[in-house]
C-alpha positions as CSV (number, residue, x, y, z in Angstrom):
1,M,82.3,224.0,-44.1
2,F,83.2,227.6,-43.2
3,S,86.6,229.2,-42.8
4,H,85.2,232.3,-41.0
5,V,82.1,234.4,-40.6
6,F,82.5,238.2,-40.3
7,V,79.8,240.4,-38.7
8,S,80.3,244.1,-39.0
9,V,79.7,246.4,-36.0
10,G,79.4,250.2,-35.6
11,D,81.0,250.5,-32.2
12,F,83.7,248.0,-31.7
13,E,84.1,248.4,-27.9
14,R,80.3,248.1,-27.3
15,A,80.3,245.0,-29.5
16,L,83.2,243.5,-27.7
17,R,81.3,244.0,-24.4
18,F,78.3,242.2,-25.9
19,Y,80.1,239.4,-27.7
20,S,82.8,238.5,-25.1
21,P,80.3,237.1,-22.5
22,L,78.1,235.6,-25.2
23,M,81.0,233.7,-26.7
24,H,82.0,232.6,-23.2
25,S,78.5,231.2,-22.5
26,L,78.8,229.2,-25.7
27,G,82.2,227.8,-24.7
28,L,84.1,229.6,-27.5
29,E,87.6,230.9,-27.1
30,L,89.0,234.3,-28.0
31,R,91.6,233.7,-30.7
32,F,92.6,237.3,-31.3
33,C,91.5,240.9,-30.3
34,E,93.2,243.9,-32.0
35,R,91.5,247.0,-30.8
36,E,93.6,249.2,-33.1
37,R,92.3,247.4,-36.2
38,P,89.5,246.9,-34.7
39,W,88.6,243.3,-34.9
40,A,88.2,240.2,-32.6
41,G,87.7,236.5,-33.4
42,W,86.6,233.4,-31.5
43,H,86.8,229.7,-32.3
44,S,85.7,226.4,-30.7
45,A,87.7,225.2,-27.7
46,G,91.0,223.8,-28.9
47,G,90.1,224.4,-32.5
48,A,91.5,226.7,-35.2
49,R,88.6,227.2,-37.6
50,P,86.0,228.3,-38.3
51,F,86.3,231.7,-36.7
52,F,83.5,234.1,-35.8
53,V,84.8,237.6,-36.2
54,I,83.5,241.0,-35.4
55,C,84.9,244.1,-37.1
56,Q,84.1,247.5,-38.4
57,P,83.3,247.6,-42.1
58,H,86.6,247.3,-44.1
59,D,85.5,250.0,-46.5
60,G,85.0,252.6,-43.8
61,Q,81.4,253.1,-44.5
62,P,78.7,252.9,-41.7
63,H,77.5,249.4,-40.5
64,H,74.1,248.2,-41.8
65,P,72.6,245.0,-40.6
66,G,71.6,242.7,-43.4
67,N,68.0,242.0,-44.0
68,G,67.3,238.3,-44.0
69,Q,70.8,237.5,-42.7
70,M,71.4,235.6,-39.5
71,V,74.3,233.8,-37.8
72,A,73.2,230.7,-35.8
73,F,75.5,229.2,-33.2
74,A,75.2,225.5,-32.2
75,A,74.6,224.8,-28.5
76,A,75.3,221.5,-26.8
77,S,72.2,221.7,-24.6
78,R,69.0,223.7,-24.0
79,E,70.6,225.2,-20.9
80,V,73.4,226.7,-23.1
81,V,70.7,228.2,-25.3
82,R,69.1,229.8,-22.3
83,A,72.4,231.0,-20.9
84,A,73.4,232.5,-24.2
85,H,70.1,234.3,-24.6
86,R,70.3,235.6,-21.1
87,S,73.9,236.9,-21.7
88,A,72.8,238.6,-24.9
89,L,70.0,240.5,-23.2
90,E,72.1,241.4,-20.2
91,N,74.7,242.9,-22.4
92,G,72.7,245.1,-24.7
93,G,71.0,242.7,-27.1
94,T,67.3,242.6,-27.9
95,C,65.0,239.6,-28.0
96,E,63.8,238.3,-31.3
97,G,62.3,235.1,-29.9
98,P,62.8,233.6,-26.4
99,P,64.3,230.2,-25.8
100,G,62.0,227.4,-26.6
101,P,61.1,224.5,-28.9
102,R,60.6,225.2,-32.6
103,P,58.9,222.0,-33.8
104,Q,58.2,223.6,-37.2
105,Y,62.0,223.2,-37.9
106,H,62.3,219.6,-36.4
107,A,61.1,217.7,-33.4
108,D,64.2,218.4,-31.2
109,Y,65.0,222.0,-32.3
110,Y,65.3,224.3,-29.3
111,G,66.5,227.8,-30.1
112,A,66.6,231.5,-29.1
113,Y,66.9,234.5,-31.3
114,F,68.2,238.0,-30.6
115,R,70.0,241.0,-32.1
116,D,73.3,242.5,-31.0
117,P,73.5,246.2,-30.2
118,D,74.2,246.9,-33.9
119,G,71.1,245.1,-35.1
120,N,72.7,241.9,-36.4
121,K,70.4,238.9,-36.0
122,L,71.8,235.9,-34.1
123,C,70.5,232.6,-33.0
124,V,71.6,229.9,-30.6
125,A,70.1,226.4,-31.3
126,C,70.3,223.0,-29.8
127,H,69.4,220.1,-32.1
128,A,69.7,217.3,-29.5
129,P,66.8,215.6,-27.9
130,M,65.9,216.9,-24.4
131,G,68.2,215.2,-21.9
132,E,67.2,213.8,-18.6
133,G,66.5,216.5,-16.0
134,E,66.7,219.2,-18.7
135,G,63.4,221.1,-18.9
136,E,62.2,223.5,-21.6
C-alpha cells in the first residue's frame, strides 16, 4: 500500500541513535543513511519497499510533530512489541502506553505506544493471537 513514510526530526544524529536500535528490534534493515543530507531509511528484511525514513524537514523550517498523527509498526509477536518499547525508552523515547492488550481494537491486539525524542508518536502492534508460552 505504501511507497514510503517520512517522519521529520529536529536533531538527525539524536534521532538516528533512537531509531537504529528500534528498527533493529523490529527486524528492519537499514537501506540508506546519508548524514550530509541528512536522512536514513529502513525496510523489511530482504525487501525494497515500503521505506520508513527519518529526515530533517525539506523546507528548512523547524520540526513540529503532527497532532493526531502516528506511525504504527507491525510486530510478529508480543515479545517484539515489548522489545521495541524497551528499546524506545532506553534510547530517549517517552512512554505513551505500555505494552499490553487493547481489546477495544480487537481481541488479539497487543500494542505499545511511545514518542521519539522529537515528539513523533509511534506504535508497535501485534495482531496475532497469543502463542504458546508467550505471556502478556
